[in-house]
C-alpha positions, 0 to 999 in steps of 0.5 A: 704174599707178604713175608711175616713182618717179624722176619723182615730185615731191611737193607741197610748200610747207606746214609741218606745224606746229600751225596746219596740224594745226588746219586739217586737223582743222577741214576733216575735221570740215567734210567729215565725213571720217575720216583714215586713215594707213598705218604708212609715212606721214610722221610728221606725217601719222600724228600728225594721222590718226584711225587709223594701221595696216596697209592692211586694218585701215584699210580695215575701219575705213573700212567701219565708220566713220560718216563719209561721206568716207574720206581714205586716206593711203597708196598707191592700191591701199589707197584702192581697197580702202577703196572696195571695202569702203565703196562708198557712201562718198567715198574720197579719196587726197591724191595719186593718183600714189601708186602701188605697185611691188608692186601694179603687178608683176601685171595682171589680164590676166597673172593670167588668162593664168597661171590658164589655164596652171594650170586648177583652181588656187586663186588667192591674191593679197596684198591689195597688189594692184589691184582688177582683180587682186582681182576675178580672185582666189579669196581675198586674204591679208595678210602676217599670215594668208597662211600660214593662207589657203594652208593652208586649201586641200586639200593636193593643190590647186595654189595660185597665189600673187601677186604678192610672191615673198618673201612667197610664199617665206615661205608655201611655207617655212611650209606645206611645200607644193610645189604653191604657184606664186609670181609673181615680183613684189616691192616695190622698197623691201623687195627692197632690204633684203638679206641681207648688209646684215642680217647686218652689222647683226646682227653689229654689234648682237649683243643686238638683236632682229630684226623682219623684214617677210616682203616683205623680200629678207632674210627668208630670210637672217634665218632662215638666220642663226637656223638657223646659230646666228649669231642666236638663233632667239628674236630673229628675228621675221617680222612684218607691220606690225601684228605689229611694233607688237604685238611692240614693246609686249611686248618686253624687248629694249633694241634692235630692228633693223627690216627694213621701210620706215622710216616704220614706226619712228615707230609702233614708237617710240611703242609702246615709247619705251624701246626703241631701234629702228634701221632695217636699211636707212636708205634703205628709204623708199618715194617713193610713200608719201611722196607724201602730204605735208602740202600734199597732205593739205591740198589733198585736204580743201580741194578734195576731190581726188583721189577714188578710183573702182572699177568696180561690177562689179569691186568686187563680185568683188573684195569677195568675195575680200577678205571670204573673207580676213577669215574666215581667220586674222588678217587684220591689226590696226591702230589 
């Protein structure tokens, strides 16, 4: 379970300068470690990592890497997923307190009870869930392939979709299926990016494209603005984090408004330096993600903390749901 964000005090006292980066690289080599960083990490963490991307893409890199140690700079469920896909490797997260409000919004016990209320329903869980929830799941999904995953079930089969209510609403809208039941969970950061805020920023930047993560509370509002002609439909893009990077490389827009965690701006600006990327909500920063500080990463490589473990029986069942996901649609890119 995640520690309440207001009670978190990130490990500090280390400046991410050239000497720090040099020591990080040297320690990683000594430990035979590959450094993975999620798109929402601090810029210094992203810049020193071997790979930056979305959580699933990074876990797949972990599984195929020759390195014996994986250092996952992200939140805890992401490191768990890497351990599920690479059980023989040592997986470290620089600060085990880096939880996730979305992953914590449903437990395995709650999912089992929900399944009993809907016998015969297929369970689709967003990859942003704990290993225990994945173990109770028929197939996982990412924001990239959630629609394809749900559409892969027969039209008359009930589907339980968890835990993100905004991604679930997006899936119902795209598939047109009335038999998709959506759990009322949310990411506290994405939920806080609201419709009125988006509308105001779009009105102030009428020529800008909109990149909206489907976990955002404003995703429905973005589609409404497009439907009403307030924003041209071709300017509204509902995208995963990896999809945003791909879109940035292709865009001809001069300005893009971005509705997701603000750490994403670093990768977008690197992908398209000539484009002005602006956050819809400058306060949309995840304190859990920002627990992975330069000091925490240095400690992890020096001391081997904090190691991530997943019960082997849980891991086997969870791995099956993740592997099924990989076989459908586009689970997610990353680099």
